C-alpha positions in Angstrom: 0.3 0.1 -0.1 1.3 3.6 -1.1 2.4 5.9 1.5 0.8 9.6 0.7 3.5 11.7 1.1 3.5 14.1 3.6 4.1 17.0 0.8 0.9 16.3 -0.8 -1.2 19.6 -1.4 -4.7 19.9 0.8 -6.4 19.9 -2.6 -5.3 16.5 -3.3 -5.9 15.0 0.4 -9.2 16.3 1.0 -10.1 15.2 -2.9 -8.6 11.5 -1.8 -10.9 11.4 1.7 -14.1 12.3 -0.1 -13.5 10.2 -3.2 -12.8 7.4 -0.4 -15.9 8.3 0.9 -18.2 7.4 -1.9 -16.0 4.2 -1.9 -13.6 5.1 -4.4 -10.1 3.4 -4.0 -6.5 5.2 -5.0 -6.5 2.9 -7.6 -10.2 3.4 -9.0 -9.2 7.4 -9.6 -5.5 6.1 -11.0 -3.6 8.9 -8.6 -1.2 6.1 -7.7 0.5 5.6 -10.9 0.0 7.9 -13.2 2.8 8.1 -15.8 1.6 11.9 -17.2 3.5 14.7 -14.8 0.2 16.8 -13.3 -1.7 14.6 -14.1 -2.2 13.6 -10.3 -3.2 17.0 -9.3 -5.3 17.3 -12.7 -7.8 14.5 -11.8 -7.7 15.7 -8.0 -8.9 19.2 -8.9 -11.9 17.4 -11.8 -13.1 15.4 -8.4 -12.4 18.7 -6.7 -15.5 19.8 -8.9 -17.6 17.1 -8.4 -17.2 16.9 -4.9 -16.5 20.4 -3.0 -14.5 21.0 -0.4 -16.9 21.8 2.0 -19.5 19.1 1.0 -23.2 19.6 1.4 -25.2 16.9 0.5 -29.0 16.2 -0.6 -30.9 14.2 2.1 -30.8 10.2 1.6 -30.6 7.5 3.7 -28.6 4.6 2.9 -28.6 0.9 5.1 -25.2 0.7 7.3 -24.8 -2.5 5.9 -24.3 -1.2 2.7 -21.3 1.1 3.6 -17.8 0.3 3.0 -17.0 -1.7 6.1 -16.8 -5.0 4.1 -14.0 -3.6 1.9 -10.7 -4.3 2.7 -9.5 -1.5 4.9 -6.8 0.4 3.9 -3.8 1.3 5.7 -3.5 3.9 8.2 -0.6 5.5 6.3 -3.0 6.3 3.7 -4.1 9.3 5.8 -1.2 9.9 8.2 2.5 8.5 8.9 2.2 5.8 11.7 4.3 8.4 13.7 1.4 10.5 13.2 -1.1 7.9 14.8 1.0 6.8 17.6 1.2 10.9 18.5 -2.4 10.7 18.6 -2.8 7.2 20.5 -0.3 8.6 23.3 -2.3 11.7 24.1 -4.7 9.4 25.0 -2.4 7.2 27.5 -1.4 10.8 28.5 -4.6 12.2 29.8 -5.4 9.0 31.5 -3.7 10.4 34.1 -5.7 13.1 34.9 -9.5 10.4 34.6 -7.4 7.4 36.3 -5.5 8.9 38.6 -6.5 12.7 39.7 -10.1 12.5 39.5 -11.0 8.6 40.4 -8.6 6.4 42.1 -6.0 8.5 44.3 -6.5 12.0 44.4 -10.2 12.2 44.1 -9.8 9.2 46.8 -7.4 11.9 48.8 -9.8 14.5 49.0 -12.8 12.7 50.1 -10.9 11.1 53.1 -11.2 12.0 56.7 -8.2 14.2 55.9 -10.7 16.7 55.4 -13.4 16.3 57.4 -16.3 14.4 57.5 -16.0 12.1 54.2 -19.8 12.0 53.6 -19.5 16.1 53.6 -16.2 15.7 51.6 -18.2 13.5 48.9 -20.5 16.2 48.4 -18.6 18.8 47.8 -16.8 17.0 45.3 -20.1 15.6 43.5 -21.0 19.6 43.6 -18.0 20.5 42.3 -18.4 18.1 39.3 -22.2 19.4 38.8 -21.3 22.7 38.7 -17.9 21.7 35.9 -20.9 19.6 33.6 -23.1 22.7 33.5 -20.5 24.7 32.7 -19.1 22.3 29.9 -22.7 21.7 29.1 -23.2 25.9 28.1 -19.6 26.4 26.3 -18.4 22.8 25.1 -20.8 22.8 21.9 -19.2 26.2 20.5 -15.4 25.2 21.4 -14.5 22.9 18.7 -16.9 24.5 16.0 -15.0 28.0 17.0 -11.2 25.9 16.3 -13.0 24.8 13.4 -13.2 28.1 11.6 -10.4 29.5 13.1 -7.9 27.2 11.9 -6.3 26.7 15.3 -7.7 23.6 16.1 -3.8 22.6 17.2 -2.8 25.7 19.4 -6.0 24.8 21.5 -5.3 21.7 21.7 -2.2 22.7 23.4 -3.6 25.4 25.4 -5.9 23.2 26.9 -3.8 20.0 27.5 -1.2 22.8 29.3 -4.2 24.4 31.4 -4.5 21.0 32.6 -0.9 19.9 33.5 -0.9 23.3 35.6 -4.0 22.5 37.3 -2.9 19.1 38.3 0.3 20.8 39.6 -1.5 23.5 41.6 -2.8 20.6 43.5 0.2 20.0 45.4 -0.4 22.8 47.4 -3.6 20.8 48.6 -2.8 20.0 52.6 -4.4 17.5 53.9 -7.0 19.9 56.1 -10.5 20.6 55.9 -9.9 24.5 55.1 -8.5 23.0 51.4 -11.4 21.1 50.8 -12.7 23.7 48.4 -9.5 24.6 47.1 -8.8 20.8 45.8 -12.2 20.0 44.5 -12.1 23.5 42.6 -8.9 22.6 40.8 -10.2 19.0 40.0 -13.6 20.6 38.6 -11.8 23.1 36.6 -9.4 20.6 35.3 -12.5 18.4 34.3 -13.2 21.6 32.1 -10.3 22.2 30.7 -9.6 18.5 30.0 -13.1 18.7 28.3 -12.1 21.4 25.7 -8.5 19.8 25.3 -10.9 16.5 24.4 -13.3 18.1 21.9 -10.4 19.1 20.1 -8.6 16.0 20.2 -11.8 14.2 18.9 -11.6 16.1 16.2 -8.2 15.7 14.7 -9.9 12.1 14.0 -10.9 12.4 10.9 -8.1 14.7 9.9 -5.4 11.0 10.5 -7.6 8.7 9.4 -9.8 7.5 6.3 -13.6 6.5 6.3 -11.8 2.6 6.1 -9.5 3.1 8.9 -11.1 5.5 11.2 -12.8 2.7 13.5 -9.5 1.0 13.8 -7.4 3.9 14.5 -10.1 5.1 17.3 -9.6 2.0 18.7 -6.1 1.8 19.5 -6.8 5.5 20.8 -9.2 3.8 23.3 -6.9 1.2 24.1 -4.4 3.5 24.3 -6.1 5.6 27.4 -6.8 2.1 29.3 -3.3 1.1 29.2 -1.9 4.8 29.9 -4.1 4.4 33.4 -2.9 1.1 33.7 0.7 2.1 33.4 0.3 5.3 35.6 -1.7 3.8 38.3 0.9 1.2 38.2 4.1 4.2 38.9 2.0 5.8 41.6 1.3 3.2 43.5 5.2 1.4 43.0 7.4 4.8 43.5 4.7 7.2 45.4 2.5 5.3 47.5 4.2 1.5 48.2 3.1 -2.0 48.7 1.8 -2.8 52.1 3.2 -0.4 55.3 6.5 0.5 53.2 6.8 3.6 51.3 7.5 4.0 47.7 10.5 3.5 45.8 11.0 7.5 45.8 11.2 7.4 49.5 8.7 10.0 49.7 7.3 10.1 53.3 3.4 10.1 53.8 3.3 13.2 56.4 1.1 15.7 55.6 0.2 13.5 52.3 3.3 14.7 51.1 3.3 11.4 48.7 0.1 11.6 47.7 0.3 15.7 47.1 3.7 14.7 44.7 1.3 12.1 42.5 -0.1 15.4 41.3 3.3 16.4 40.0 4.2 13.6 38.4 0.7 13.5 36.8 1.2 16.7 35.6 4.8 15.5 34.0 3.2 12.5 32.4 0.3 14.2 30.5 2.5 17.1 29.5 5.6 14.7 28.2 2.3 12.2 26.0 0.9 15.4 24.8 4.0 16.9 23.5 4.1 14.4 20.4 0.5 15.5 18.9 1.4 18.8 18.8 4.6 18.4 17.7 3.2 16.1 14.6 0.0 18.6 14.1 2.1 21.4 14.1 4.1 20.2 11.0 0.9 18.6 9.5 -0.9 22.3 9.8 2.8 23.7 8.4 3.0 21.3 5.3 -1.5 21.9 5.2 -2.5 25.0 6.6 -5.9 24.2 8.0 -8.4 26.0 6.3 -10.3 28.7 8.4 -13.5 30.3 8.0 -14.1 31.8 4.9 -14.9 35.5 6.5 -12.3 36.9 8.5 -14.8 38.4 10.9 -14.5 36.6 14.4 -17.6 35.0 14.8 -19.3 36.1 17.7 -20.5 34.2 20.8 -24.1 34.5 19.6 -23.5 33.5 16.2 -21.6 30.5 17.3 -24.9 29.2 19.4 -26.3 30.0 16.4 -25.0 27.7 14.0 -25.3 25.4 17.1 -28.9 25.3 17.0 -29.1 25.6 12.8 -27.3 22.2 13.2 -29.1 21.0 15.9 -32.6 22.0 13.8 -31.1 20.1 10.7 -31.0 16.9 12.9 -34.2 17.1 13.9 -35.7 17.5 11.0 -33.6 15.3 8.6 -31.5 12.8 10.8 -34.3 12.6 14.3 -33.1 8.9 15.2 -29.3 10.7 15.3 -30.4 13.1 17.5 -32.2 11.1 19.9 -29.2 8.0 20.1 -27.0 11.5 20.7 -29.3 12.0 23.9 -29.7 8.5 24.7 -26.1 7.9 25.1 -25.3 11.0 26.5 -27.5 9.7 29.6 -25.9 6.2 29.6 -22.4 7.3 29.2 -22.5 10.0 32.3 -23.9 6.7 34.3 -20.9 4.8 32.8 -18.8 7.9 33.6 -20.0 7.5 37.2 -19.0 4.1 37.7 -15.3 4.8 37.7 -15.5 8.5 39.1 -17.3 6.8 42.4 -15.6 3.7 42.6 -12.3 4.7 44.1 -14.0 7.0 46.1 -16.9 4.2 47.3 -14.2 1.5 47.6 -12.0 3.8 50.4 -15.1 5.7 52.3 -17.4 2.8 52.5 -15.4 -0.4 51.7 -12.6 0.5 54.0 -9.7 0.4 51.1 -6.6 1.7 51.5 -5.1 3.9 49.2 -2.5 0.9 48.1 -5.9 -1.4 47.8 -7.8 1.3 46.1 -4.6 1.8 43.2 -4.5 -2.1 42.8 -8.5 -2.4 42.2 -8.0 0.5 39.8 -5.5 -1.1 37.9 -7.5 -4.7 38.1 -10.7 -2.6 36.7 -8.9 -1.0 33.9 -7.1 -4.0 32.4 -10.9 -5.8 32.8 -12.7 -2.5 31.0 -10.0 -3.4 28.2 -10.7 -7.1 28.0 -14.4 -6.4 28.0 -14.0 -3.5 25.4 -12.0 -5.7 23.0 -14.8 -9.2 23.5 -17.8 -6.8 23.2 -16.0 -5.4 19.7 -16.1 -9.1 18.5 -19.6 -9.5 19.8 -20.6 -5.8 18.0 -20.0 -7.6 14.7 -22.1 -10.6 15.3 -25.4 -9.3 17.4 -25.0 -5.5 16.8 -24.2 -2.6 18.4 -27.6 -1.8 20.2 -27.9 -5.5 21.4 -24.0 -5.2 23.2 -25.0 -1.8 24.7 -28.3 -3.4 26.2 -26.7 -6.0 27.4 -24.1 -4.3 28.8 -26.2 -1.7 30.8 -28.4 -4.4 31.9 -25.1 -5.8 33.4 -24.4 -3.1 35.0 -27.4 -3.0 37.0 -27.3 -6.2 37.9 -23.7 -5.8 39.1 -24.2 -3.1 41.4 -27.2 -3.9 43.4 -25.6 -6.4 45.6 -23.7 -3.9 46.9 -26.4 -1.9 48.4 -26.8 -5.1 50.6 -23.3 -6.1 51.8 -20.2 -4.0 52.4 -17.8 -7.0 52.5 -14.6 -6.1 50.5 -14.8 -9.5 48.8 -18.2 -8.3 47.5 -16.6 -4.6 46.0 -14.1 -6.8 44.4 -16.1 -9.5 42.4 -19.3 -6.7 41.5 -16.7 -3.9 41.2 -15.0 -6.1 38.7 -18.0 -7.0 37.0 -18.8 -3.4 36.3 -15.8 -2.7 34.8 -15.8 -5.7 32.4 -19.4 -4.4 31.0 -18.5 -0.5 30.8 -15.7 -1.0 28.2 -18.5 -2.7 25.6 -21.0 -0.3 26.2 -18.6 3.0 25.2 -17.1 0.8 22.6 -20.6 -0.1 21.1 -21.9 3.4 21.6 -19.6 4.6 19.1 -19.9 2.0 16.7 -23.6 2.4 16.5 -23.5 6.0 16.0 -20.4 5.3 13.1 -22.9 3.4 11.4 -25.4 6.3 11.8 -23.0 9.2 10.6 -23.2 10.4 6.8 -19.8 9.9 5.4 -17.8 13.3 4.5 -19.7 14.5 8.0 -18.1 12.5 10.7 -16.6 15.5 12.2 -19.3 17.2 12.8 -21.5 14.7 13.9 -18.4 12.8 16.2 -18.5 16.5 17.8 -21.9 16.6 18.9 -21.5 13.5 20.5 -18.8 14.5 22.7 -20.9 17.9 23.8 -24.0 16.1 24.4 -22.2 13.8 26.5 -20.7 16.0 28.6 -23.9 18.3 28.2 -25.4 15.1 30.6 -22.6 15.2 32.5 -24.0 16.4 35.4 -26.9 13.9 36.0 -24.7 11.1 37.9 -22.9 13.4 40.2 -26.2 15.4 41.3 -28.1 12.0 42.1 -25.1 10.8 43.6 -25.0 13.4 45.7 -28.8 14.1 46.4 -29.2 9.8 47.0 -26.5 9.9 49.4 -27.7 12.7 51.5 -31.4 11.8 51.1 -30.7 8.2 52.7 -27.7 9.1 54.8 -24.6 7.1 53.7 -22.3 7.3 50.5 -23.5 4.0 49.4 -26.6 5.0 48.8 -24.9 7.2 46.4 -24.9 3.7 43.9 -28.8 4.4 43.6 -28.3 7.3 42.2 -26.2 6.0 39.0 -28.0 3.1 39.0 -31.4 5.5 37.7 -28.9 7.1 35.0 -28.2 4.2 33.8 -31.7 2.9 33.7 -33.3 5.9 32.2 -30.3 5.4 29.5 -31.2 1.6 28.7 -34.9 2.6 28.6 -33.8 5.5 25.8 -32.1 2.5 23.9 -34.8 0.1 23.7 -37.0 2.0 21.2 -33.7 2.3 18.5 -33.7 0.2 15.5 -31.5 -2.6 15.6 -30.0 -2.0 11.8 -29.0 2.2 12.1 -29.0 3.9 8.7 -27.2 6.6 7.2 -29.2 9.9 6.6 -26.8 12.5 5.0 -27.4 16.2 6.2 -28.7 18.8 3.7 -27.4 22.1 4.0 -29.8 24.4 6.0 -28.8 27.1 3.2 -30.0 24.6 0.0 -33.2 23.6 2.3 -34.3 27.1 2.2 
């Protein structure tokens, strides 16, 4: 398979992408072995005349099973060098430090421990902080990716937001084990969640740039697996070098007085995230120099008001022309928030209710990530056999069944059994959700639809934290927060049931074309 030259013009790359979107291979458009000088560029220009650089299509529906998924997959190098794809995957591994270590299993557990007063009160403050962060993301995230697109500065904003996350994590070092520092710690984690989501919006938008319709699933899967692997490695480093096994200190010998070893973990996470994010920034900066991203035609900067108008225009087009896609975006946002809650509060419940030590929490986290990764692989194989809808239904039902026994037994062995079962169902549900949407997404419009997938997910991100805090406060114990997460999962499951098992692609018409 011929590797595309990184010196190809943006016209040729874009034309080839849309030609493949129509099911054409490189040989079919005769750009590989043209014997005439300039023939390749001329053919690309001819194709570009048929397929505009910014395509807007008439509305049509096609069965997902007619997609070119059965065609032999193209090598990833058709869209980007392997080094760029590896750098893209490394970014996800770096981001795992914030999600797995800071928010879920180490620093989040530290903030909700007795070091900051009553664990019930600390858990409530943490939930409220994450709820406010989710609401702010819901109001602003839908336009961050859009504004990055129109400005042509996606790489800049990816780097800006990533460095902001790293700085916020490093500042967590100053959160001493005292009740007076609780709100500072929660504020830093909440702000980190906001900036991390803004970075993720731009990160996800890069996927269409480095893939083709034939390789997008495989490359996306590499990134997903890299995130799980990154979480495992980061947690293992934290356990061995900072926390230590049993009564021993970590290999770095950092004392536990004033939780210095835990606070040092925050600095490590900042360094880890920065180091694994830089390769992608360097790679994309190089690509941007060779093939400058297309900014909005107008030199006028779009106001926030106009950004929201454009967002609502896209949603209206989905509502009129592809209601099932819009429905799935909202349904998946609900159950994905519940799945996120499983990991977010897993470590908090392990320490606060089941009496796990920090070392035991980290060991469970490593095991949970391994199980989730294996579950995602198995779920991916089942997806091809029984379809993504059935995988989602089975997984969500499995989460509800695995969580129920925890309400009636607070034995550690019960948490190990049920907790690992929960992790095994989370991976397949998340993977199948993305697969289902990919079968609904029209060719050439992946970035727009998957951008909404990300933003709707965060728009609903306040549900699990809010209901966790509500049930915990109403029933007077941390364990009852599980009921709040189960309610979110059950609501999402109920919304999935009416979905068709054979999703169809509906290509959207431009709003201007329909007026």
